[in-house]
N, C-alpha and C positions, 0 to 999 in steps of 0.2 A: 627507402618505403618510408613515406613519411606516418608521424607519431599522430594515433585515431583517438579521437577526441574524448575527453572522457563522458561517460554512461552517466544518466539523470535519473539522480533516483527520488520520488516521492513518498514521505514515509506518512499516514492520515492515521493521526492517531493520541489519544487525547491526554494520555501518559507519559508530561513531560521525561520522566526519569525514563525512560522506554523507550524514546523520539534519542536522547542522549547517545544513550550507548549506542546502541543500532546506526544511528549517526555516526560515532563512532570509529566503528568498526568496518562501519562500510568508508569514509574517506581515508580510515590506515588501508582498503586494499585501492586504494583510486578513483571509488563510485566522489561525483558530483547531487549532494543530498538535498534533497530542502524536506521543509516539516508545514502541515499546517492540523491543526488542534479540534476540530472539529469537521463536522462535513461535508455541508456550505459552501466553510473555505479549499477544504480538500477537492470537490465536484470543477471549484474555480480553478484554483490553480493546476490543476491536472488539466484543465482544456486549455488556460490561458501557455504553463509550459511543454504541454507536450513528450513528459517524461517519458525515460524505454523501459520505467518502470514502479509499479504500480507499490507500496507495500501497506494495505488496507486494514487498518481495524475494525470488527465488528460492532462496537457498543462506541458509539460518539457521538456528542450531544448534537442538537440539532437536525440529522438527517444521520440514519443511521447505515453503516457500513453495507447493508444488503440493499438500500435505496440506492447509497453511493455507487454500489457495483453495475448495477441496472443497470441507470443512468452514463457511466463514463464507457458504457461497452458500447451503448445507443448511439451519444456524443462521437466518439475515438475508438472504435474499434478493434484497431490496431494498438494499444497497449497493453503489455502484460499486466493484471493481476492477482500479487501473494493476497490472499486471507490470512492474516494473524490473531490470533485474537482466541482467550479463555473460555468457548464456546465450543465444545465437544463432542455432542451429543451427535448420531449417524443424521437426523435426520438436519442440525442448521451442514453438516458440515456438505449434502447433498446439494441442500437451496444455495449456499455459500457457491457450489459449482456450478448449479442450475446456470445460476443471474449473470458466467463468462467469470466467476477468481478459475486461474491457471492453474493454482497451487490453494491448500489450505492447507496451512500449520500450526500449530496447539501451542497455546502460553504450558510451562515454561518451555521454551527451548535452548538450545546450544549451538553458540555462534563460531564453533570449533569445525 
């Protein structure tokens, strides 16, 4: 049976240390990881690369995560999105899921 191609994950997050930690852990598990550090770059890369998964922060420069999620679900609706954010209010969670996020995870979190 031929090897499966590596799954591609796009991290859209402005905190470089968070990106580095996620990238290290995901690549150690065999994923191919790309990153974008603001919402506009994230939208462009997601449409261009069509990753298997997007990990999306909410509080981003240039375009917030809600706008990015809405745009991606319009332009590439089959890309799963995990919102990863420090915003844990119920209204934030509901809005994120209503806009199309598949999963909503609050920071801090464990990679175990």
